[in-house]
C-alpha positions as CSV (number, residue, x, y, z in Angstrom):
1,M,138.6,66.8,-30.2
2,L,135.2,65.0,-30.0
3,P,132.6,66.8,-28.2
4,S,131.7,65.1,-24.9
5,Y,129.1,62.5,-25.2
6,E,126.4,64.6,-23.2
7,T,126.4,66.9,-26.0
8,L,125.6,64.6,-28.8
9,N,122.0,63.9,-30.1
10,T,121.3,60.8,-31.9
11,H,122.0,62.1,-35.3
12,Q,125.3,63.5,-34.3
13,K,126.3,60.0,-32.9
14,A,125.3,58.0,-35.9
15,L,127.2,60.5,-38.1
16,Q,130.4,60.3,-36.0
17,I,130.4,56.3,-36.0
18,N,130.0,56.6,-40.1
19,L,132.6,59.2,-40.2
20,E,135.0,56.8,-38.3
21,P,137.2,55.2,-41.1
22,I,137.8,51.9,-39.1
23,R,134.4,51.1,-38.4
24,Y,132.9,48.4,-40.6
25,G,130.2,45.9,-39.9
26,T,126.8,44.2,-39.9
27,F,123.4,45.1,-38.4
28,A,121.0,42.2,-37.8
29,E,117.6,43.1,-36.5
30,I,114.7,41.0,-35.9
31,G,111.3,42.3,-34.8
32,A,110.1,46.2,-34.5
33,G,111.9,47.1,-38.0
34,Q,115.4,47.9,-38.7
35,E,115.3,51.0,-36.5
36,V,119.0,51.0,-35.5
37,V,120.6,50.7,-39.1
38,R,117.9,53.2,-40.3
39,W,119.8,56.2,-38.4
40,F,123.2,55.1,-40.1
41,F,121.4,55.3,-43.7
42,T,119.6,58.4,-42.8
43,V,122.6,60.4,-41.6
44,G,124.7,59.8,-44.6
45,G,128.1,58.2,-45.1
46,A,126.7,54.7,-44.4
47,A,128.5,53.1,-47.3
48,G,131.9,53.2,-45.2
49,T,130.2,51.7,-42.2
50,I,127.8,49.0,-43.1
51,A,128.9,46.0,-44.7
52,K,125.6,44.2,-44.7
53,S,121.9,44.9,-43.0
54,I,119.6,41.9,-42.6
55,S,116.2,41.4,-41.2
56,A,115.3,37.7,-40.8
57,Y,111.6,38.1,-39.9
58,D,110.4,34.8,-41.0
59,M,111.0,32.2,-38.4
60,Q,111.9,29.3,-40.6
61,V,114.4,32.0,-42.4
62,S,115.6,32.7,-39.0
63,D,116.3,29.2,-38.0
64,A,118.0,28.6,-41.3
65,I,120.4,31.2,-40.9
66,Y,121.1,31.3,-37.1
67,G,119.8,27.6,-35.9
68,R,116.6,26.8,-34.2
69,C,115.9,28.0,-30.6
70,K,113.1,27.7,-28.2
71,R,112.2,31.4,-28.4
72,Y,113.0,34.2,-30.6
73,V,113.3,37.0,-28.3
74,C,115.9,35.5,-25.9
75,R,119.6,35.8,-25.2
76,E,120.3,32.6,-26.9
77,R,119.0,34.0,-30.0
78,L,121.0,37.2,-29.9
79,E,124.2,35.5,-29.1
80,S,123.8,33.1,-32.4
81,M,123.1,36.1,-34.4
82,L,126.2,38.0,-33.1
83,E,128.5,34.8,-33.5
84,Y,127.0,34.0,-37.0
85,E,127.3,37.6,-38.7
86,H,130.7,38.6,-36.9
87,R,132.5,35.4,-38.0
88,L,131.1,35.8,-41.4
89,N,132.3,39.3,-41.7
90,L,135.7,38.0,-40.5
91,E,135.8,35.2,-42.9
92,R,135.0,37.3,-45.8
93,L,136.8,40.8,-45.3
94,R,139.7,40.0,-42.6
95,E,142.4,39.1,-45.2
96,E,141.7,41.9,-47.5
97,R,141.1,44.7,-45.1
98,G,141.9,43.5,-41.6
99,N,144.8,45.7,-40.9
100,T,142.9,48.8,-41.3
101,T,139.7,48.0,-40.0
102,A,137.9,47.1,-36.7
103,F,135.0,44.9,-37.6
104,F,131.6,44.9,-35.7
105,T,128.1,43.1,-35.5
106,F,125.3,44.6,-34.0
107,A,122.3,42.6,-33.3
108,D,118.6,42.7,-31.7
109,T,115.7,40.7,-31.4
110,V,112.8,42.4,-30.3
111,S,109.0,41.9,-29.5
112,A,107.3,45.3,-29.9
113,Q,103.8,46.5,-29.6
114,S,101.7,44.4,-32.2
115,Y,98.4,44.5,-33.6
116,K,97.2,41.9,-31.2
117,G,97.9,44.4,-28.2
118,N,100.9,42.5,-27.1
119,S,101.9,44.0,-23.6
120,D,105.2,42.5,-23.2
121,C,107.5,44.8,-25.4
122,H,111.1,44.0,-24.9
123,G,114.2,43.1,-26.4
124,W,117.8,41.9,-26.6
125,M,120.4,43.8,-28.0
126,G,123.9,43.7,-28.4
127,V,127.3,44.4,-30.2
128,R,130.5,42.2,-30.7
129,Y,133.3,44.4,-32.1
130,Q,137.0,44.9,-32.4
131,A,138.2,48.2,-30.6
132,H,140.9,48.5,-32.9
133,P,142.2,46.6,-36.2
134,R,143.2,42.9,-35.5
135,D,142.2,43.3,-31.7
136,A,140.5,40.5,-29.9
137,D,136.6,40.7,-29.9
138,S,134.7,42.7,-27.0
139,Q,131.1,42.3,-26.3
140,I,128.2,44.2,-24.8
141,L,124.9,42.5,-24.3
142,L,121.6,44.1,-22.7
143,H,118.1,43.4,-22.2
144,V,115.5,46.3,-22.9
145,R,111.9,47.0,-22.1
146,M,110.0,49.7,-24.0
147,R,107.4,51.5,-22.0
148,D,105.9,53.5,-24.6
149,K,102.2,52.8,-25.4
150,E,102.4,53.1,-29.4
151,N,104.4,51.0,-31.9
152,A,105.9,53.8,-33.5
153,L,107.3,55.2,-30.1
154,Q,108.7,52.0,-29.3
155,Q,110.5,51.4,-32.4
156,E,111.8,55.1,-32.1
157,A,113.2,54.3,-28.4
158,L,114.7,51.0,-29.7
159,G,116.7,53.0,-32.7
160,I,117.9,55.6,-30.0
161,V,119.2,52.9,-27.6
162,G,120.7,51.2,-30.4
163,V,122.8,54.1,-31.6
164,N,123.7,55.1,-28.1
165,L,124.9,51.5,-27.3
166,L,127.0,51.4,-30.6
167,Y,128.6,55.2,-29.8
168,G,129.3,54.0,-26.1
169,A,131.0,50.9,-27.5
170,F,133.3,52.6,-30.0
171,F,133.9,55.9,-28.0
172,L,133.4,55.1,-24.3
173,H,134.6,51.5,-23.9
174,H,137.5,52.7,-21.5
175,R,134.7,54.5,-19.3
176,P,131.9,51.8,-18.4
177,D,130.2,54.1,-16.2
178,D,129.7,56.9,-18.5
179,L,128.9,54.2,-21.3
180,I,125.9,52.9,-19.2
181,R,125.0,56.7,-18.4
182,S,124.9,57.4,-22.0
183,L,122.3,54.6,-22.8
184,K,119.5,57.0,-21.9
185,D,120.9,60.1,-23.9
186,N,118.1,61.7,-26.0
187,L,115.3,59.7,-24.2
188,S,112.8,61.1,-21.7
189,P,112.7,59.5,-18.3
190,G,110.4,56.2,-18.3
191,R,110.5,55.2,-22.2
192,I,112.8,52.4,-21.6
193,V,113.9,50.1,-19.0
194,I,117.3,48.4,-19.2
195,D,117.5,45.4,-16.6
196,M,120.5,43.7,-17.6
197,I,123.8,44.6,-19.0
198,E,126.9,42.4,-19.6
199,F,130.4,43.2,-20.6
200,S,132.8,40.8,-21.8
201,G,136.0,40.4,-23.7
202,I,139.3,42.0,-24.0
203,E,138.2,45.9,-23.6
204,F,136.2,44.7,-20.5
205,R,138.5,42.4,-18.8
206,N,138.7,44.6,-15.7
207,V,135.0,45.2,-15.7
208,D,132.7,43.6,-12.6
209,N,129.4,43.2,-14.1
210,R,127.9,43.0,-10.7
211,L,129.0,46.7,-10.1
212,M,127.5,47.8,-13.6
213,S,124.2,46.2,-12.4
214,L,124.0,48.4,-9.7
215,R,124.9,51.3,-12.0
216,L,121.6,50.5,-13.8
217,V,119.8,50.9,-10.9
218,Q,121.5,53.9,-9.9
219,E,121.3,55.8,-13.2
220,G,117.5,55.1,-13.1
221,L,117.6,52.5,-16.2
222,A,116.1,49.8,-14.0
223,N,114.3,49.5,-10.8
224,A,115.9,46.3,-10.2
225,A,119.0,44.3,-11.4
226,M,120.2,40.7,-10.5
227,F,123.3,38.5,-10.4
228,A,123.9,35.1,-9.7
229,A,126.2,33.5,-7.0
230,D,129.0,33.1,-9.6
231,G,128.8,36.9,-10.5
232,K,127.2,36.6,-13.7
233,V,124.5,39.0,-14.4
234,L,121.1,37.6,-14.8
235,Q,117.8,38.8,-16.5
236,P,115.1,38.8,-13.7
237,S,112.0,37.9,-15.6
238,E,113.9,34.6,-16.8
239,V,115.0,33.8,-13.4
240,F,111.5,34.2,-12.1
241,Y,109.4,33.3,-14.6
242,K,106.5,31.0,-13.2
243,K,108.6,29.9,-10.3
244,P,107.9,30.1,-6.7
245,I,109.9,32.9,-5.2
246,L,111.4,33.7,-1.7
247,V,113.1,36.9,-1.0
248,E,115.1,38.0,2.0
249,R,115.5,41.7,2.3
250,G,118.4,43.2,4.2
251,S,121.5,45.6,4.3
252,F,123.8,42.5,4.8
253,H,126.3,44.6,6.2
254,P,127.8,42.0,6.1
255,V,125.7,38.8,5.8
256,R,125.9,37.1,9.0
257,K,124.8,33.6,10.3
258,V,121.4,35.0,11.4
259,H,120.6,35.8,7.6
260,L,121.2,32.4,6.7
261,D,119.0,30.9,9.4
262,L,116.4,33.3,8.5
263,M,116.3,32.2,5.0
264,R,116.6,28.4,6.0
265,A,113.8,28.6,8.6
266,A,111.7,30.5,5.8
267,Y,112.4,27.8,3.2
268,E,111.4,25.2,5.2
269,K,108.0,26.7,5.9
270,F,107.7,27.8,2.4
271,V,108.1,24.2,0.7
272,S,106.0,22.6,3.4
273,Q,103.1,24.1,1.3
274,P,101.9,20.9,-0.7
275,E,101.7,22.8,-4.3
276,I,105.4,24.0,-4.2
277,K,108.1,22.1,-5.7
278,A,111.3,22.6,-3.6
279,E,113.9,22.0,-6.4
280,E,111.8,25.1,-8.4
281,V,112.0,27.6,-5.7
282,V,114.0,30.7,-6.4
283,R,115.9,32.3,-3.2
284,V,117.1,35.5,-3.3
285,M,118.8,37.8,-1.1
286,E,117.7,41.8,-2.1
287,V,119.5,44.7,-1.3
288,T,117.7,48.0,-1.6
289,M,119.1,51.4,-2.7
290,H,117.8,52.8,0.4
291,H,120.0,50.4,2.4
292,L,123.0,51.0,0.5
293,H,122.6,54.9,0.8
294,A,122.0,54.4,4.4
295,S,125.2,52.7,5.1
296,G,127.7,54.0,2.5
297,G,127.4,51.0,0.2
298,L,127.2,53.1,-3.0
299,E,131.0,53.0,-3.0
300,P,132.2,50.4,-5.4
301,R,134.4,48.6,-2.6
302,E,131.7,48.6,-0.1
303,F,129.2,47.3,-2.8
304,L,131.3,44.5,-3.8
305,A,132.2,43.6,-0.4
306,R,128.4,42.9,0.1
307,A,128.1,41.2,-3.1
308,D,131.2,39.0,-2.6
309,A,129.8,37.8,0.7
310,L,126.5,37.2,-0.2
311,N,128.0,35.2,-3.5
312,A,130.4,33.2,-1.2
313,C,127.1,32.0,0.6
314,G,125.7,30.8,-2.5
315,F,122.9,33.3,-3.1
316,Q,121.4,35.2,-6.0
317,V,121.3,39.0,-5.4
318,L,118.7,41.6,-6.5
319,I,119.5,45.1,-6.2
320,S,116.4,47.2,-6.2
321,N,114.7,50.6,-5.8
322,Y,111.8,49.1,-4.1
323,Y,111.8,50.5,-0.5
324,E,108.3,49.7,0.2
325,Y,107.4,46.1,0.3
326,Y,104.2,46.4,-1.7
327,R,106.3,47.8,-4.6
328,L,108.7,44.7,-4.4
329,A,105.6,42.5,-4.3
330,A,104.2,43.9,-7.5
331,Y,107.5,43.7,-9.2
332,L,107.7,39.8,-8.5
333,A,104.1,39.3,-9.5
334,R,104.9,40.5,-12.9
335,F,107.0,37.6,-13.8
336,S,105.3,34.9,-11.8
337,K,101.8,33.8,-10.7
338,N,103.4,31.1,-8.6
339,K,103.6,31.3,-4.9
340,T,105.6,34.2,-3.4
341,A,107.1,35.0,0.3
342,L,109.2,37.5,1.7
343,A,111.4,36.6,4.6
344,L,112.0,39.4,7.4
345,G,112.7,39.9,11.1
346,V,110.1,40.8,13.5
347,R,111.7,44.5,13.7
348,S,110.9,44.9,10.0
349,L,107.4,43.6,10.3
350,Q,106.7,46.3,12.9
351,T,108.0,48.9,10.9
352,L,105.6,47.6,8.0
353,F,102.8,48.3,10.2
354,D,103.8,52.1,11.0
355,E,101.3,54.3,9.3
356,K,103.9,57.2,9.0
357,Y,105.6,55.3,6.1
358,Y,102.2,55.6,4.1
359,T,101.4,59.1,4.2
360,E,102.1,59.7,0.3
361,L,99.3,56.9,-0.6
362,E,95.7,58.1,-0.8
363,G,94.6,54.8,0.9
364,G,97.4,55.1,3.6
365,I,98.6,51.7,5.2
366,L,95.2,50.0,4.0
367,E,96.2,50.5,0.5
368,S,99.6,49.4,1.1
369,L,98.9,46.3,2.8
370,G,96.1,45.7,0.2
371,R,98.8,45.9,-2.5
372,L,101.2,43.7,-0.7
373,F,98.8,40.7,-0.1
374,K,96.7,40.8,-3.1
375,N,98.5,37.9,-4.7
376,D,98.4,35.7,-1.9
377,L,101.9,36.7,-0.8
378,K,103.1,35.3,2.4
379,L,105.4,36.9,5.1
380,Y,107.7,34.9,7.1
381,V,108.7,36.5,10.4
382,Y,111.8,35.6,12.4
383,P,112.0,36.7,16.2
384,T,114.6,38.6,17.9
385,Q,116.0,39.0,21.6
386,D,116.3,42.1,23.4
387,P,119.9,42.6,24.1
388,Q,119.2,44.3,27.6
389,T,116.5,42.1,29.0
390,G,117.0,38.9,27.0
391,E,113.2,39.0,26.2
392,L,112.1,37.3,23.0
393,L,110.1,39.3,20.6
394,T,108.0,37.1,18.2
395,L,105.0,37.6,16.0
396,N,102.6,36.4,19.1
397,S,104.1,39.4,21.3
398,L,104.7,41.8,18.9
399,K,102.8,45.3,20.0
400,I,100.7,46.7,16.9
401,A,99.2,50.2,17.1
402,P,95.6,50.4,18.2
403,G,93.4,50.2,15.2
404,L,95.4,47.9,13.0
405,D,95.7,45.1,15.6
406,K,92.5,43.5,14.4
407,L,93.8,43.7,10.8
408,F,97.3,42.5,11.9
409,G,95.3,39.5,13.9
410,Y,93.2,38.8,10.5
411,L,96.4,38.4,8.3
412,V,97.9,36.1,10.9
413,E,94.9,34.0,11.1
414,K,94.6,33.7,7.4
415,G,98.3,32.7,7.1
416,H,99.7,35.7,5.3
417,I,101.8,36.3,8.1
418,V,103.8,33.2,9.5
419,D,105.8,33.0,12.5
420,L,109.1,31.1,12.0
421,D,109.2,29.2,15.2
422,N,111.9,26.8,13.7
423,Y,114.7,29.4,14.2
424,N,118.1,28.5,15.6
425,P,118.3,30.2,19.3
426,E,122.0,30.5,19.0
427,C,121.5,33.1,16.1
428,L,119.4,35.1,18.2
429,D,122.4,37.0,20.0
430,D,123.8,38.4,16.7
431,Y,123.5,42.1,16.4
432,S,125.2,44.1,13.3
433,R,126.1,47.1,15.2
434,D,128.3,44.8,17.7
435,L,129.9,43.1,14.7
436,L,130.9,46.1,13.0
437,R,132.5,47.7,16.2
438,Q,134.3,44.4,16.7
439,L,135.7,44.3,13.1
440,E,136.7,48.1,13.1
441,N,138.5,47.8,16.5
442,N,139.8,44.3,15.9
443,Q,138.2,42.9,18.7
444,P,137.9,39.1,18.9
445,G,134.6,37.0,18.6
446,W,133.2,38.5,15.5
447,E,134.2,35.4,13.6
448,E,131.3,33.5,15.6
449,M,128.5,35.8,13.9
450,V,129.7,35.4,10.5
451,P,129.6,32.2,8.0
452,D,132.8,30.7,7.5
453,P,133.1,31.7,3.6
454,V,132.5,35.4,4.8
455,V,135.2,35.1,7.6
456,E,137.7,34.1,4.9
457,L,136.8,37.1,2.8
458,I,136.9,39.6,5.2
459,K,140.2,38.5,6.5
460,S,141.8,38.2,3.2
461,R,140.4,41.3,1.4
462,H,139.9,43.5,4.8
463,Y,136.4,44.0,4.2
464,F,133.9,46.1,6.3
465,G,136.5,48.1,8.2
466,Y,138.4,44.9,9.3
467,R,142.0,45.6,10.5
468,P,144.1,42.8,10.8
469,P,146.2,42.1,13.9
470,L,150.0,43.9,13.6
471,E,151.8,40.4,13.4
472,E,149.3,39.5,10.5
473,E,150.1,42.6,8.8
474,T,153.8,42.1,9.1
475,H,153.6,38.6,7.7
476,A,151.3,39.7,4.8
């Protein structure tokens, strides 16, 4: 019996793969040295595993083999490497040994620390493989960032992650949660960030990659992960690169008409700035791990219910560990120097100006606000209506603690905090606690608060505690 993956160091993992008689394939690595294949040569028994090892460092050589592309460290280049090398293995070797061999191709294209002091140390890594001889292909792609300051340490981390990926693909493919967890084996916290992973092919036909994005953040492999409206996982830096960004934060339990109106109103204000091209704006709904923990959304079904609802409304979704707004702002600023804005309700703004949330910062709330607004970020603030009195609470009527009111007024005057006066009054009566109670108790009227596509989802999949009427259950 194989020991559990937690007990294996990198040497043991590489050796176990080399001793597996059916595994045979190619390693193609560009940038940072051949750090992954080096483990398999070092531990012994590589002749039974490695059909070929190649490193096409020269750009012209790389283009001649894999075709031209705009960038050399990108998903497009990785996929062309996997496609070319795996097809070559099958064409050359399948007839002779296809009945006893499960072929694979591992590839990476990496930009590590250079002598010029390049600070963007990242890479794309993947494996295309047969889980069993004559099997259809399966594939795992990931994007990794190396956080070590020295080139040698970055190369070491890259090699360990590559071995972890191959071991996981070969021995943990039926347990994708464990596979993701194993990617950080033998690496101290903070050495790597994996902000995108995508499973595809026959072994992963039942895997939902949105859930895998959640697992990356949950396991501490990334502080944020992202997926598109069609459920396809995205690499955040490529989506946000040099683009104007508008983010709405919420629990979306579930997404309601008021959320859509907040985004609409904020978008109208955002694109009214002359320097912003409306067609370039990236609009994202962000869910924090804090919100998911608070409402039980870490359960797969609960999380996917929110994801399905947001996707049904056409939104890209960002999952993050950034509870503090200034940390989210700093994250976005890493990828884009263009305009950035956050859309939020007036109650959230009130919380933002509560000093008790900043006791861990040496500079307290002043440090937090300084970090938040240092890159010319804007906050677009949506009003709310008191359910008891009917009084409208807006940016102008919000009560700020004495001592912070002048700072608040300054930020409003300078245009950093903007009142959304273009709201739809019909959405102000929308309260999530009422909606959830109506769903759970099967009370009429909840459909009025929810976008039509989400109504259909809730009814067809019984999301968010919804129970259909008895006659509906009878005919289902």
